[in-house]
C-alpha positions as CSV (number, residue, x, y, z in Angstrom):
1,M,0.1,0.1,0.3
2,S,1.5,3.4,-0.9
3,H,2.0,5.5,2.2
4,L,1.5,8.6,0.4
5,S,-1.9,8.0,-1.1
6,G,-3.4,5.5,1.0
7,R,-4.1,3.5,-2.3
8,P,-2.5,0.7,-3.3
9,P,0.1,1.2,-6.4
10,M,-1.2,0.9,-10.0
11,P,0.3,-1.9,-11.9
12,L,2.9,-1.2,-14.6
13,T,1.8,-1.9,-18.0
14,A,4.3,-2.8,-21.0
15,I,3.9,0.8,-22.5
16,D,5.0,2.4,-18.8
17,L,7.8,0.0,-18.3
18,E,9.2,0.8,-22.1
19,A,8.7,4.7,-21.3
20,A,11.1,4.3,-17.8
21,E,13.4,2.0,-19.8
22,R,13.7,4.9,-22.5
23,A,14.2,7.8,-19.7
24,L,16.6,5.8,-18.0
25,R,18.8,5.1,-21.3
26,R,18.8,8.8,-21.7
27,Q,19.9,9.6,-18.1
28,R,22.6,7.3,-18.3
29,R,24.1,8.5,-21.4
30,L,23.7,12.2,-20.0
31,A,25.8,11.1,-16.8
32,V,28.5,9.6,-19.0
33,R,28.4,12.7,-21.1
34,T,28.6,15.0,-17.7
35,A,31.8,12.7,-16.6
36,L,33.2,12.6,-19.8
37,S,32.9,16.4,-20.0
38,L,34.1,16.5,-16.7
39,L,37.5,14.6,-17.0
40,I,38.0,16.7,-20.6
41,A,37.8,20.1,-18.3
42,L,40.1,18.8,-15.5
43,A,42.8,17.6,-17.9
44,A,42.6,20.8,-20.1
45,L,43.0,22.8,-16.4
46,L,46.2,20.6,-15.7
47,T,47.6,21.1,-18.8
48,A,47.0,24.9,-18.4
49,A,48.7,24.6,-15.1
50,A,51.4,22.9,-16.2
51,V,52.1,24.8,-18.9
52,I,51.6,28.6,-17.2
53,P,54.8,29.3,-15.0
54,G,54.8,30.1,-11.5
55,R,52.4,31.2,-9.1
56,L,49.6,31.7,-11.9
57,G,49.8,28.1,-12.8
58,W,48.6,27.4,-9.1
59,A,46.2,30.0,-8.9
60,V,44.5,28.3,-12.2
61,L,44.3,25.3,-10.3
62,F,43.2,27.0,-7.1
63,F,40.4,28.9,-8.6
64,A,39.3,27.8,-11.9
65,P,37.9,24.0,-11.1
66,Y,35.0,25.8,-9.0
67,P,33.2,27.5,-12.1
68,V,33.9,24.5,-14.5
69,L,32.1,22.2,-11.7
70,L,29.4,24.8,-10.9
71,A,28.8,25.2,-14.9
72,L,28.8,21.2,-15.4
73,A,26.6,20.8,-12.7
74,A,24.2,23.5,-13.7
75,L,23.9,22.3,-17.4
76,H,23.6,18.4,-16.2
77,V,20.7,19.4,-14.0
78,R,19.0,21.2,-16.4
79,R,19.4,18.3,-19.0
80,A,18.0,15.9,-16.6
81,E,14.9,17.8,-16.1
82,Q,14.2,18.0,-19.7
83,V,14.7,14.3,-19.6
84,E,12.1,13.8,-16.9
85,D,10.1,16.4,-18.5
86,D,9.8,14.9,-21.9
87,H,9.0,11.2,-19.9
88,D,6.1,12.7,-18.3
89,R,5.2,14.3,-21.2
90,D,5.1,11.4,-23.4
91,G,3.5,9.3,-20.4
92,P,1.9,6.2,-20.4
């Protein structure tokens, strides 16, 4: 019994399961793209820090990752919400 509505949960149909699997695959692809983007961004920052001499290279390592992480996180959340909205709109 569902503790939220007090009613038993509705059984899932084949169409519901197919739509959920499609949404899950899209979420997985998005997660992989985000992880690869993070690896590429961090590699670029490390390369920049190695190329830039002295204290400025350390400043790149100290300050630059945070805006990059924030931008990637915001983009990932926005795209994940789009996947959920598409799933809700297509619905059962």
